[in-house]
Structures are given as C-alpha cells and as structure tokens.
N, C-alpha and C positions, 0 to 999 in steps of 0.2 A: 218541488220548485227549485231548491238549492242545486240539485243535480243538473237541471236544465240551464240554470244560470251559469254554472261552471262550464258546461259544454258550449254555451254561447260565447263565453269569454275566450275559450280555446279557439273558437272559430274566428273571432275578431282579431285575436292576436296574430293571425296569419295575414291580415289586411295591411296595406301600406299606410297605416295611420301613425301620426306622431305619438310619442309617449303621453303628452298632455291630453290629446284627444282620447286615447285609450283609457287613461285614468278617469277622465270626465264621464265617458260612457259607462264605465264600471261602477262609478259612484252613483250615477243616475239609476242604474238597474238594481243595485243593491238597496237603495233607498226605497224604490218602488216595491221590491220584494218584501221588505219589512212592513210596508203599508198594507200589502195584500195579506200578509201573515196576521197582522193585528186585526184585520177585518174578518179573519177566518174564511177567506175566499180562495178559490182554486184558480191557478193561472190559466187553465184551459176554459174557464167559464166567465172570464172577465168580459164586461161589456162597456159601452160608452159611459154609463152612469158611474162606474168605478173610476174611469179616466177623469170625468168631471169632478168627482169627489177628491181625487188626488191633486188635481189642479187647485182646487179651493184650499186644500191643506197647505200647499206650497205658498199660496197667497197669504194665508194666516201666519206662516212662518216668516213672512217678509222677504221671500225670494224675489229677485228682480225679474222683470219681464223676459230678459234675455235668458236667464237661468230656467224659467218655466218653459220657454219655447224649446230650449235644448233638451230638457227632460222629456218633453212630449215626443221630440224627434227620436231620442234614444229608445223610448218605449215602442214607438212604431217600428223601428228597425229590429228590435228584439222579437216583436210578433211576426215580422216578415220571415225571420229565421225559423220561428216555431211553425209557420205555415210550410216552409220549405222542407222541414223534417217530418211533416205530417202530424204534428201534435195538436194543431188547431186548424180550423178551416176558414177562419175570418180574422181580420185585424180590427180590434175594437177602436183603434185610433182613427181608422179611415173615415168614420162618421162623426168624428170630433173636429171642430174647427179650431185650429191652432190660433191662439191670440196673436194679433199683429204686434210685432215688436216696435215699440216706441223708442226710437233711437235719439237719445239726448245728446247735447253738445258735450264733448269731452272737457274735463277740467284741465286748464293750463296755468302755468305760472308766468308771472311777468318776468322780464329780463332781470329786474332787481331781485326778485325772489329766487330765481335760478342762481344768481351770484351768491346770495345768502346760503343757499343749500350747499353749493359746491365749495364754499369756504369753511364749512364746518369740520371736515376731517382733520385729525391731529397729525400734522406732517412730521412730527418728531417720532412717529411710530411706523412700523412696517404696515400695520393694518390701515393706518390713515393714508399712507402713500398709495397703497393698493386701492382703497375706496375712492380716493381722489381721482385716480386714473380711470377707474370704471365709470364714475359719474361724468367726467369730462368726455370720455369716449361716447357715452350714451347721448349726451346732449349735442355733441359735435356731429354725430352720425344718424341719430334717430333710430337706431336698431332696437329690436325687441330684446327683452331679457333673455329669452331662449337663444337668440342669435349671439348675444354677448357672451354667455357662458359656454357656448359651443366654439368660440374663437380659439384657434391654436396660434402659436407664436409665428408660424409661417404665413398666417393670414394678414399680418401687419407689415406694411412697407414704410419704413421710417424715412427713407430717402425721398420718396415721392408723396408721402403723407396720405396714404389711403389704406383701407382694409378691404379684404375680400370676405363677403358675407354670403352664407347660404341660407336662403329663405324657404318659402313654400315649395315642397316637392324637390328640394335640393337645387332650386334655381339660384345661380350665383350672380351677385351684383358687386360692383366696385363703388365704394363710398369714400369720398375725400374727407379729411378732417383738418382742422386748423392748428395754429401754433400753440394754443393752450393745451389741447389734447396731446399734441406731439410732445410737449415738454413733460407732461406727467406720465405718458406711456414710457418715455425714456427713463424717467426717475424710477418708475415701477420695475422696469426690466433690470435695473441695477440691483434691486433687492429680491427679485423673483427667485434666483438660484437658492437663496436662503430658505424660502418657503417650499421650494420644489424638491422635497425629500425623496419622492418616489420617481423622479425623472419623467414627469408627465409632459405632454405637448400642449395641454390646454393653457391658454394665455393667463386666465385668472384663476387663482387657487385660494382655498380657504387657509386658515391658520394651521390646519393639521396636514397641509400638503396635498389635500384632495381637491377635486374639481369643485368650483363654486356651484351652488345650487340655486334654483329660483327662490326657494324659501329663505336661503341665506341672504340673497340680494334684497329680498323684500324687507327683511329685518333691518338691513342697513339703511334703506330708503326711509322706512318708518322712524327709525331712531334719529336720523339726521334731520328729518322734517320737523320732528318735535323739538329738537334743540334749536332749530332755526326759527322756531315760533311762527311758522307759516300757517295761517288760519284757513286752510283749504284741505279738502279730502284728497290725499295724495296716494297714488298706487304705483305699481311697477311700470305703468305706461305713461305716467305724467310727463317725464322728460321727453319721451317720443312725441307726445302730443304738442308739447311746448316747442320742440324743435320745428315741427311742421308749421305751426302758427307764426312763429317768429320769422321764419323764412318768407312766408306769405306777406307778412306786415312790412318786410324790407324789400319787397318787389320781386321775389322769385315767382316763376310761373307754375301753375298747378301741375303741368305735365312733368316738369323737373322733380317736383316734390313727390309725385306718384312713383317715379323711377327710383328715387332715393329711398323711399319707404318700402319699395318692393310690392306695391299694390297691383294686382292684376286688373282691377276694375277702377276706372277713374272716379266713379260715383263714390267709392269708399274714401277717396282722397278729398273730394269736394266738401265733405262735412267740415273740414278745417276752414273753408271759406266763410262758413257761417259764424264760426268762433271769431275769426279775424274781424268781420264786419261788426259783430256785436261789441267787440273790444273797442273798435274805432268810434262807434256811436257813444259808448260810455265815456270815452276820453273827451270827445267833442262836447258832451253835456257838461262834464266837470269843468271844462275850460271856458265855456261860453255862457252857461246859465248863471244869472246873478245870485241865486241861492243854492248853488250846487254844493 
C-alpha cells in the first residue's frame, strides 16, 4: 500500500496543482491508507462498504461536510490512478454517492469588530507594524492569505494605491486599496530592510527574515482576535469575507466584488448577498422591535 501511495504522490506532483491542493490530497490519502491498515484490508480489494465505513469514521471525528467531500474526491482520484496502472479494475467510489455539500454562510465581522481587530498590533514594535500592514491590506483588498504571502515588493504601487495579485492559475488582477492601507504599507516598508536579512523580494517577512507562511499568519489572526475579545469563530478568510459583505452593504455591485475577489463563477460571490441580507434583517429587528 505504502509503495502505491508514494508512486501516486510522485504522479500528482507532476500536475499543475497548488501546494495547498497537493498537501490536502496527500493528507487525505495518507489518512485513508491508515484506515485501511487498521482494518487489515487490501487496497486492491476495497469496495463501497469500506468507503461508507470511512465516511462514517470522518463524521464521528467531527469532520466538516466540505472535508468529507474532498476526502471522497481524493480517494476517487487515487483509484483512477490505480486503474490506469492496472492495479485494480474498478473504482469503489463510483458506486458511492458523495454527500451533498451544505454550504453555510461565512462568518463576517462588523465594521466595529474589524476596527477593534486592526487596532490590536503594538505599533511600537517591528512585528506590530508588519502585522498592522498585513491586516490593513487584507481588509482593504480582500485577497486570500496565499495571495498575501506571495506578494513581492514590485506588486505594490504606492503612487496609484493598488496591488497586482496572482490568483487561480496565475490569473492576475489589479486591486485598489485606500488611505489606511497605504499609510501602513509605507510604514512597514520603512522597517522591512531591517527584517530582510536574506535580501528576499517577498513583501511580508517573518521575524527571522524568511517568507511569511500561512501558519504564521493564522497564528497572528488567532492571537489578535483573542486580544480583541471578538466572540466569533475567526479564521484566515474572515477579513476577506468581511471585505466582500461590507462592500455590498455600502452599495457595491456583485460583479465588481466578483472581479475584486477573483472568482471565476458569479455564484460563488453571490453567497455574500445572503450574508448581507441576513445582517440587514437583524439590524432592522433590533432597531424597530419594541423588545429587541
């Protein structure tokens, strides 16, 4: 089993997948391989019953529907590979109905909560100035964490206040940002040479002079959210979601938001309309109901 898994990993490494996608596929298959091993089953003899059992195991572990769906797709693709190399003659996932993904509304912050979060960094330290700059740029542009940490200094135009951002499949988009973000990018660029001990082009660096990582940024968000005493489940996408909803609430059209976020499908962007409407209903209730 391990030999087949390693060969499969070698194969998908040749694909034009992002690092995050590759890492997710590999985690999924490794977890499935461990499950099979614990059941003393052979990869070549797996049937739909094992797939169902594995799905139930993930449910017991508290995995989200999106995670379960992705795992199922990963296993299906693994068995497609095994069919192609002649190791199996059928795909056990083909007869299994993948559970429909229930897409919930994303968690967003209010404008006041964003202000609280963005005001937490200690501006008397290099770290605080860097963190303030990153948070302001994220909220000003709605870019993903991966896009943020991939920015290089040449992607930022201070004179015209925009960034060049590469999204899915390297597609480039131009995103404007406002005076708050401009100020703190300028402040950060003053101290960046002190952090940039290895002369890197990446815009945001960690305190060791290396490129900022997703994990590093997540720790920053988590720490500041706790210090701001925001009673919501916050993740690395929360500022992106808040960016989109706040634009909608202030009159931006959905097509513009789609372009800013880099969504290829308008349906993906339209989920923010539901968040915006839900927020407006709640505000109206609090304002007009006598016992709100």
